[in-house]
C-alpha atoms as an extended CHARMM CRD file, in Angstrom:
* protein
*
       199  EXT
         1         1  MET       CA              0.0000000000        0.0000000000        0.0000000000  PROA      1               0.0000000000
         2         2  PRO       CA              1.5110000000        3.3600000000       -0.9930000000  PROA      2               0.0000000000
         3         3  HSD       CA              1.8970000000        6.1310000000        1.5390000000  PROA      3               0.0000000000
         4         4  ILE       CA              1.9900000000        9.9210000000        1.2460000000  PROA      4               0.0000000000
         5         5  ASP       CA              3.3810000000       12.3190000000        3.8450000000  PROA      5               0.0000000000
         6         6  TYR       CA              1.6070000000       15.6480000000        3.4240000000  PROA      6               0.0000000000
         7         7  PHE       CA              3.7030000000       18.5390000000        4.7710000000  PROA      7               0.0000000000
         8         8  PHE       CA              1.7050000000       21.7480000000        4.8290000000  PROA      8               0.0000000000
         9         9  ALA       CA              1.1230000000       25.0390000000        6.5970000000  PROA      9               0.0000000000
        10        10  THR       CA             -2.2210000000       26.2240000000        7.9230000000  PROA      10              0.0000000000
        11        11  LEU       CA             -1.1630000000       29.7350000000        6.8370000000  PROA      11              0.0000000000
        12        12  SER       CA             -0.4380000000       28.7490000000        3.2410000000  PROA      12              0.0000000000
        13        13  PRO       CA             -2.9370000000       29.8130000000        0.5760000000  PROA      13              0.0000000000
        14        14  PHE       CA             -1.5870000000       27.0610000000       -1.6310000000  PROA      14              0.0000000000
        15        15  THR       CA             -2.4110000000       24.4790000000        1.0340000000  PROA      15              0.0000000000
        16        16  TYR       CA             -5.9580000000       25.8610000000        1.0440000000  PROA      16              0.0000000000
        17        17  LEU       CA             -6.0790000000       25.7410000000       -2.7630000000  PROA      17              0.0000000000
        18        18  SER       CA             -5.1780000000       22.0370000000       -2.6730000000  PROA      18              0.0000000000
        19        19  GLY       CA             -8.7820000000       21.5420000000       -1.5960000000  PROA      19              0.0000000000
        20        20  THR       CA             -9.7670000000       17.8830000000       -1.2820000000  PROA      20              0.0000000000
        21        21  ARG       CA             -7.3700000000       16.6900000000       -3.9970000000  PROA      21              0.0000000000
        22        22  PRO       CA             -4.7780000000       15.1040000000       -1.6610000000  PROA      22              0.0000000000
        23        23  GLU       CA             -7.4820000000       12.9420000000       -0.0850000000  PROA      23              0.0000000000
        24        24  GLU       CA             -9.0060000000       12.0750000000       -3.4720000000  PROA      24              0.0000000000
        25        25  ILE       CA             -5.6290000000       11.0180000000       -4.8770000000  PROA      25              0.0000000000
        26        26  ALA       CA             -4.8220000000        8.9470000000       -1.8000000000  PROA      26              0.0000000000
        27        27  GLN       CA             -8.2050000000        7.2220000000       -2.0020000000  PROA      27              0.0000000000
        28        28  LYS       CA             -7.8520000000        6.5760000000       -5.7410000000  PROA      28              0.0000000000
        29        29  HSD       CA             -4.5690000000        4.7520000000       -5.2040000000  PROA      29              0.0000000000
        30        30  GLY       CA             -5.3990000000        3.0640000000       -1.9110000000  PROA      30              0.0000000000
        31        31  ALA       CA             -2.6930000000        5.1450000000       -0.2480000000  PROA      31              0.0000000000
        32        32  THR       CA             -2.4560000000        6.1600000000        3.3660000000  PROA      32              0.0000000000
        33        33  LEU       CA             -1.9920000000        9.8620000000        4.0760000000  PROA      33              0.0000000000
        34        34  THR       CA             -0.2880000000       11.4220000000        7.0780000000  PROA      34              0.0000000000
        35        35  TYR       CA             -0.8590000000       15.1160000000        7.7740000000  PROA      35              0.0000000000
        36        36  LYS       CA              2.2390000000       17.0060000000        8.9170000000  PROA      36              0.0000000000
        37        37  PRO       CA              1.4840000000       20.6560000000        9.6980000000  PROA      37              0.0000000000
        38        38  MET       CA              4.6110000000       22.7620000000       10.1350000000  PROA      38              0.0000000000
        39        39  ASP       CA              5.7380000000       26.3370000000       10.7140000000  PROA      39              0.0000000000
        40        40  ILE       CA              6.2670000000       27.6510000000        7.1740000000  PROA      40              0.0000000000
        41        41  MET       CA              8.0850000000       30.8200000000        8.2550000000  PROA      41              0.0000000000
        42        42  ALA       CA             10.5770000000       28.7650000000       10.2560000000  PROA      42              0.0000000000
        43        43  LEU       CA             10.9420000000       26.4320000000        7.2660000000  PROA      43              0.0000000000
        44        44  PHE       CA             11.7670000000       29.3830000000        4.9950000000  PROA      44              0.0000000000
        45        45  ALA       CA             14.4250000000       30.5380000000        7.4510000000  PROA      45              0.0000000000
        46        46  ARG       CA             15.9720000000       27.0620000000        7.5130000000  PROA      46              0.0000000000
        47        47  THR       CA             15.8730000000       26.3220000000        3.7680000000  PROA      47              0.0000000000
        48        48  GLY       CA             16.6830000000       29.6080000000        2.0510000000  PROA      48              0.0000000000
        49        49  GLY       CA             13.1380000000       30.8130000000        1.4570000000  PROA      49              0.0000000000
        50        50  THR       CA             11.9060000000       34.3720000000        1.8590000000  PROA      50              0.0000000000
        51        51  PRO       CA              8.6950000000       35.2860000000        3.7060000000  PROA      51              0.0000000000
        52        52  PRO       CA              6.1490000000       36.8460000000        1.3010000000  PROA      52              0.0000000000
        53        53  LYS       CA              6.3890000000       40.3130000000        2.8870000000  PROA      53              0.0000000000
        54        54  ASP       CA             10.1600000000       40.4100000000        2.3010000000  PROA      54              0.0000000000
        55        55  ARG       CA             10.1060000000       39.3500000000       -1.3540000000  PROA      55              0.0000000000
        56        56  HSD       CA             10.9600000000       41.5890000000       -4.2640000000  PROA      56              0.0000000000
        57        57  PRO       CA              7.9200000000       43.5150000000       -5.5780000000  PROA      57              0.0000000000
        58        58  ASN       CA              8.0710000000       41.5080000000       -8.8320000000  PROA      58              0.0000000000
        59        59  ARG       CA              7.6260000000       38.2820000000       -6.8880000000  PROA      59              0.0000000000
        60        60  ILE       CA              4.8630000000       39.7420000000       -4.7320000000  PROA      60              0.0000000000
        61        61  ALA       CA              2.9430000000       40.8870000000       -7.8110000000  PROA      61              0.0000000000
        62        62  TYR       CA              3.3350000000       37.5040000000       -9.5000000000  PROA      62              0.0000000000
        63        63  ARG       CA              2.2050000000       35.6580000000       -6.3760000000  PROA      63              0.0000000000
        64        64  LEU       CA             -1.0120000000       37.6940000000       -6.2790000000  PROA      64              0.0000000000
        65        65  GLN       CA             -1.7190000000       36.9250000000       -9.9370000000  PROA      65              0.0000000000
        66        66  GLU       CA             -0.9820000000       33.2570000000       -9.4010000000  PROA      66              0.0000000000
        67        67  LEU       CA             -3.2650000000       33.0800000000       -6.3780000000  PROA      67              0.0000000000
        68        68  ARG       CA             -6.0990000000       34.6810000000       -8.3520000000  PROA      68              0.0000000000
        69        69  ARG       CA             -5.6510000000       32.2130000000      -11.2230000000  PROA      69              0.0000000000
        70        70  ARG       CA             -5.3040000000       29.1700000000       -8.9800000000  PROA      70              0.0000000000
        71        71  SER       CA             -8.3620000000       30.1810000000       -6.9970000000  PROA      71              0.0000000000
        72        72  ALA       CA            -10.4010000000       30.3540000000      -10.2140000000  PROA      72              0.0000000000
        73        73  LEU       CA             -9.0630000000       27.0060000000      -11.4630000000  PROA      73              0.0000000000
        74        74  ALA       CA             -9.8000000000       25.3220000000       -8.1250000000  PROA      74              0.0000000000
        75        75  ASP       CA            -13.2200000000       27.0200000000       -7.9570000000  PROA      75              0.0000000000
        76        76  LEU       CA            -12.4460000000       28.1090000000       -4.4020000000  PROA      76              0.0000000000
        77        77  PRO       CA            -13.1020000000       31.6420000000       -3.1150000000  PROA      77              0.0000000000
        78        78  LEU       CA             -9.9950000000       33.4440000000       -1.9450000000  PROA      78              0.0000000000
        79        79  ASN       CA             -9.2940000000       36.8280000000       -0.3750000000  PROA      79              0.0000000000
        80        80  LEU       CA             -5.9030000000       37.9600000000       -1.6440000000  PROA      80              0.0000000000
        81        81  LYS       CA             -5.3520000000       40.0580000000        1.4830000000  PROA      81              0.0000000000
        82        82  PRO       CA             -7.0380000000       38.2660000000        4.3940000000  PROA      82              0.0000000000
        83        83  ALA       CA             -7.6760000000       40.2530000000        7.5490000000  PROA      83              0.0000000000
        84        84  HSD       CA             -5.8200000000       37.8180000000        9.8280000000  PROA      84              0.0000000000
        85        85  TRP       CA             -2.6810000000       36.8740000000        7.9330000000  PROA      85              0.0000000000
        86        86  PRO       CA             -0.0900000000       36.1350000000        8.9560000000  PROA      86              0.0000000000
        87        87  THR       CA             -1.1640000000       34.8880000000       12.3550000000  PROA      87              0.0000000000
        88        88  ASN       CA             -0.0240000000       32.2770000000       14.8650000000  PROA      88              0.0000000000
        89        89  PRO       CA             -0.2170000000       28.9040000000       13.0650000000  PROA      89              0.0000000000
        90        90  ALA       CA              0.1320000000       26.8230000000       16.2290000000  PROA      90              0.0000000000
        91        91  PRO       CA             -3.4740000000       26.5580000000       17.5380000000  PROA      91              0.0000000000
        92        92  ALA       CA             -4.8900000000       25.3030000000       14.2270000000  PROA      92              0.0000000000
        93        93  SER       CA             -1.8960000000       23.0250000000       13.6710000000  PROA      93              0.0000000000
        94        94  TYR       CA             -2.1980000000       21.5410000000       17.1570000000  PROA      94              0.0000000000
        95        95  ALA       CA             -5.8840000000       20.7940000000       16.5510000000  PROA      95              0.0000000000
        96        96  ILE       CA             -5.0430000000       18.9600000000       13.3210000000  PROA      96              0.0000000000
        97        97  ILE       CA             -2.3700000000       16.9130000000       15.1040000000  PROA      97              0.0000000000
        98        98  ALA       CA             -4.7520000000       16.1050000000       17.9680000000  PROA      98              0.0000000000
        99        99  ALA       CA             -7.4800000000       15.0680000000       15.5140000000  PROA      99              0.0000000000
       100       100  GLN       CA             -5.0800000000       12.8080000000       13.6400000000  PROA      100             0.0000000000
       101       101  ASN       CA             -3.8630000000       11.2420000000       16.8850000000  PROA      101             0.0000000000
       102       102  GLU       CA             -7.4510000000       10.7050000000       18.0230000000  PROA      102             0.0000000000
       103       103  GLY       CA             -8.3420000000        8.8710000000       14.8020000000  PROA      103             0.0000000000
       104       104  GLY       CA            -11.7470000000        8.1920000000       13.3720000000  PROA      104             0.0000000000
       105       105  GLY       CA            -12.4530000000       11.6640000000       12.0040000000  PROA      105             0.0000000000
       106       106  ASP       CA            -12.0810000000       13.4910000000        8.7110000000  PROA      106             0.0000000000
       107       107  VAL       CA             -8.7780000000       15.3000000000        9.1570000000  PROA      107             0.0000000000
       108       108  GLY       CA             -8.7700000000       16.4160000000        5.5290000000  PROA      108             0.0000000000
       109       109  LYS       CA            -12.0600000000       18.1950000000        6.0570000000  PROA      109             0.0000000000
       110       110  LEU       CA            -10.5620000000       19.9340000000        9.0860000000  PROA      110             0.0000000000
       111       111  VAL       CA             -7.5300000000       21.0990000000        7.0840000000  PROA      111             0.0000000000
       112       112  ASN       CA             -9.8870000000       22.4810000000        4.4430000000  PROA      112             0.0000000000
       113       113  ALA       CA            -12.1070000000       24.2080000000        7.0110000000  PROA      113             0.0000000000
       114       114  ILE       CA             -9.0870000000       25.9210000000        8.5670000000  PROA      114             0.0000000000
       115       115  GLY       CA             -7.8110000000       27.0310000000        5.1650000000  PROA      115             0.0000000000
       116       116  ALA       CA            -11.2260000000       28.4240000000        4.2430000000  PROA      116             0.0000000000
       117       117  ALA       CA            -11.5130000000       30.2210000000        7.5840000000  PROA      117             0.0000000000
       118       118  CYS       CA             -8.2940000000       32.1210000000        6.8670000000  PROA      118             0.0000000000
       119       119  TRP       CA             -8.4140000000       32.6100000000        3.1080000000  PROA      119             0.0000000000
       120       120  ALA       CA            -12.1350000000       32.8410000000        2.3150000000  PROA      120             0.0000000000
       121       121  GLU       CA            -13.8980000000       33.8720000000        5.5150000000  PROA      121             0.0000000000
       122       122  ASP       CA            -11.5170000000       36.4410000000        7.0520000000  PROA      122             0.0000000000
       123       123  ARG       CA            -11.3780000000       34.5990000000       10.3670000000  PROA      123             0.0000000000
       124       124  ASN       CA             -8.3870000000       34.3370000000       12.6800000000  PROA      124             0.0000000000
       125       125  ILE       CA             -7.2300000000       30.7020000000       12.8140000000  PROA      125             0.0000000000
       126       126  ALA       CA             -5.2200000000       31.5340000000       15.9420000000  PROA      126             0.0000000000
       127       127  ASP       CA             -8.5080000000       32.1230000000       17.7640000000  PROA      127             0.0000000000
       128       128  ASP       CA             -9.6160000000       29.1180000000       19.8350000000  PROA      128             0.0000000000
       129       129  ASP       CA            -13.2820000000       29.6690000000       18.9780000000  PROA      129             0.0000000000
       130       130  VAL       CA            -12.4850000000       29.6010000000       15.2590000000  PROA      130             0.0000000000
       131       131  VAL       CA            -10.4700000000       26.4010000000       15.6820000000  PROA      131             0.0000000000
       132       132  ARG       CA            -13.3060000000       24.7790000000       17.6350000000  PROA      132             0.0000000000
       133       133  ASP       CA            -15.7790000000       25.7950000000       14.9440000000  PROA      133             0.0000000000
       134       134  CYS       CA            -13.5620000000       24.2580000000       12.2460000000  PROA      134             0.0000000000
       135       135  LEU       CA            -13.3810000000       21.0250000000       14.2530000000  PROA      135             0.0000000000
       136       136  THR       CA            -17.1690000000       21.0120000000       14.5100000000  PROA      136             0.0000000000
       137       137  GLN       CA            -17.5440000000       21.6460000000       10.7650000000  PROA      137             0.0000000000
       138       138  ALA       CA            -15.3420000000       18.6040000000       10.1410000000  PROA      138             0.0000000000
       139       139  GLY       CA            -17.5130000000       16.4480000000       12.3950000000  PROA      139             0.0000000000
       140       140  LEU       CA            -14.8440000000       16.3150000000       15.0900000000  PROA      140             0.0000000000
       141       141  ASP       CA            -15.0170000000       16.9930000000       18.8040000000  PROA      141             0.0000000000
       142       142  PRO       CA            -14.3220000000       20.7120000000       19.3900000000  PROA      142             0.0000000000
       143       143  ALA       CA            -12.6270000000       19.7580000000       22.6610000000  PROA      143             0.0000000000
       144       144  LEU       CA             -9.7050000000       18.4850000000       20.5560000000  PROA      144             0.0000000000
       145       145  ALA       CA             -8.5960000000       22.1390000000       20.4020000000  PROA      145             0.0000000000
       146       146  ASP       CA             -7.4300000000       21.7290000000       24.0090000000  PROA      146             0.0000000000
       147       147  LYS       CA             -6.3900000000       18.0740000000       24.0140000000  PROA      147             0.0000000000
       148       148  GLY       CA             -2.7850000000       16.8720000000       24.2090000000  PROA      148             0.0000000000
       149       149  LEU       CA             -1.2850000000       20.3170000000       23.7100000000  PROA      149             0.0000000000
       150       150  MET       CA              2.2130000000       19.2730000000       24.7990000000  PROA      150             0.0000000000
       151       151  THR       CA              2.1690000000       16.2630000000       22.4890000000  PROA      151             0.0000000000
       152       152  SER       CA              0.8990000000       18.4160000000       19.6380000000  PROA      152             0.0000000000
       153       153  ALA       CA              3.5690000000       21.0460000000       20.2890000000  PROA      153             0.0000000000
       154       154  ASP       CA              6.2870000000       18.3910000000       20.2030000000  PROA      154             0.0000000000
       155       155  THR       CA              4.8670000000       16.9180000000       16.9830000000  PROA      155             0.0000000000
       156       156  PHE       CA              4.5940000000       20.3580000000       15.3720000000  PROA      156             0.0000000000
       157       157  ALA       CA              8.2540000000       21.0630000000       16.1420000000  PROA      157             0.0000000000
       158       158  GLY       CA              9.2130000000       17.5650000000       15.0290000000  PROA      158             0.0000000000
       159       159  ASN       CA              7.3980000000       18.0020000000       11.7250000000  PROA      159             0.0000000000
       160       160  LEU       CA              9.6010000000       21.0040000000       10.9440000000  PROA      160             0.0000000000
       161       161  GLU       CA             12.7740000000       19.0630000000       11.7210000000  PROA      161             0.0000000000
       162       162  GLU       CA             11.5740000000       16.1200000000        9.6290000000  PROA      162             0.0000000000
       163       163  ALA       CA             10.6400000000       18.4460000000        6.7760000000  PROA      163             0.0000000000
       164       164  VAL       CA             14.1250000000       19.9920000000        6.6810000000  PROA      164             0.0000000000
       165       165  MET       CA             15.7540000000       16.5620000000        6.8830000000  PROA      165             0.0000000000
       166       166  ARG       CA             13.6280000000       15.1570000000        4.0370000000  PROA      166             0.0000000000
       167       167  GLY       CA             14.1120000000       17.9920000000        1.5700000000  PROA      167             0.0000000000
       168       168  VAL       CA             10.9490000000       20.0420000000        2.1040000000  PROA      168             0.0000000000
       169       169  PHE       CA             11.2280000000       23.7750000000        1.3950000000  PROA      169             0.0000000000
       170       170  GLY       CA              7.6450000000       24.9670000000        0.8210000000  PROA      170             0.0000000000
       171       171  ALA       CA              3.9950000000       24.0890000000        1.2710000000  PROA      171             0.0000000000
       172       172  PRO       CA              2.1430000000       22.0440000000        0.3900000000  PROA      172             0.0000000000
       173       173  PHE       CA              4.7670000000       19.3540000000       -0.1110000000  PROA      173             0.0000000000
       174       174  PHE       CA              4.0370000000       15.6810000000       -0.7330000000  PROA      174             0.0000000000
       175       175  ILE       CA              6.5240000000       12.8480000000       -0.2450000000  PROA      175             0.0000000000
       176       176  THR       CA              5.7480000000        9.2530000000       -1.1970000000  PROA      176             0.0000000000
       177       177  ASP       CA              7.1170000000        6.1990000000        0.5640000000  PROA      177             0.0000000000
       178       178  THR       CA              9.5770000000        5.9030000000       -2.3470000000  PROA      178             0.0000000000
       179       179  ASP       CA             10.9050000000        9.4150000000       -1.5360000000  PROA      179             0.0000000000
       180       180  GLU       CA              9.3700000000       10.9720000000       -4.6450000000  PROA      180             0.0000000000
       181       181  ARG       CA              8.7390000000       14.6450000000       -3.8200000000  PROA      181             0.0000000000
       182       182  PHE       CA              6.0970000000       17.0170000000       -5.1580000000  PROA      182             0.0000000000
       183       183  TRP       CA              5.9960000000       20.7110000000       -4.2130000000  PROA      183             0.0000000000
       184       184  GLY       CA              2.8550000000       22.7670000000       -4.6060000000  PROA      184             0.0000000000
       185       185  GLN       CA             -0.8150000000       22.1780000000       -5.1980000000  PROA      185             0.0000000000
       186       186  ASP       CA             -0.0820000000       22.5730000000       -8.9130000000  PROA      186             0.0000000000
       187       187  ARG       CA              1.9070000000       19.3160000000       -8.7790000000  PROA      187             0.0000000000
       188       188  LEU       CA             -0.9650000000       17.1860000000       -7.5230000000  PROA      188             0.0000000000
       189       189  ASP       CA             -1.6150000000       15.8980000000      -11.0430000000  PROA      189             0.0000000000
       190       190  ASP       CA              2.0180000000       14.8010000000      -11.1300000000  PROA      190             0.0000000000
       191       191  LEU       CA              1.6000000000       12.9820000000       -7.8230000000  PROA      191             0.0000000000
       192       192  ASP       CA             -1.4660000000       11.2460000000       -9.2530000000  PROA      192             0.0000000000
       193       193  ALA       CA              0.4370000000       10.3210000000      -12.4200000000  PROA      193             0.0000000000
       194       194  TYR       CA              3.3720000000        8.9740000000      -10.3900000000  PROA      194             0.0000000000
       195       195  LEU       CA              1.1410000000        6.7870000000       -8.2450000000  PROA      195             0.0000000000
       196       196  SER       CA             -0.5200000000        5.5620000000      -11.4520000000  PROA      196             0.0000000000
       197       197  GLY       CA              2.8790000000        4.5030000000      -12.7790000000  PROA      197             0.0000000000
       198       198  ASN       CA              2.7670000000        6.9660000000      -15.6640000000  PROA      198             0.0000000000
       199       199  ILE       CA              5.8720000000        8.9620000000      -14.7310000000  PROA      199             0.0000000000
């Protein structure tokens, strides 16, 4: 059975624009999927990336165009300048980790709800009430927002270290059990093709 490690950032618009495709691809190929939220700003600092606010104006302008196009292609609403971005990624990330550890729920739906809260609904995903609402939307226990915080914090930090060690430098980033790496939601078709044996 193939496996996919899904490194992502709750703050990343491109994670949000992945929509339900990672789960659909995993299901299509009978693959397991492990969610690995990480601190994208810390990842940039460790791997030579530049936070969006510090990029050259040419790159900033292109990113905004690309987000608009990708939003249209994904048929997902997106606010190019959300009211609460950047914000603290930890509370939402901890909830995802707790939900995955708990098992039995739709973690993908939670990831999508958190992305939509930030990028489509102008809500602050660092706010505990927003996180609880996203858990509820995903059919999960809202109390997971406060469960196993130390374990989640350790996992969140560990995900960053693992990401650096395994060659991750952006989000979303997908790594198969054969160490094939795919960066960006625009490479999901390539991931699908690889798991199909076409590339």
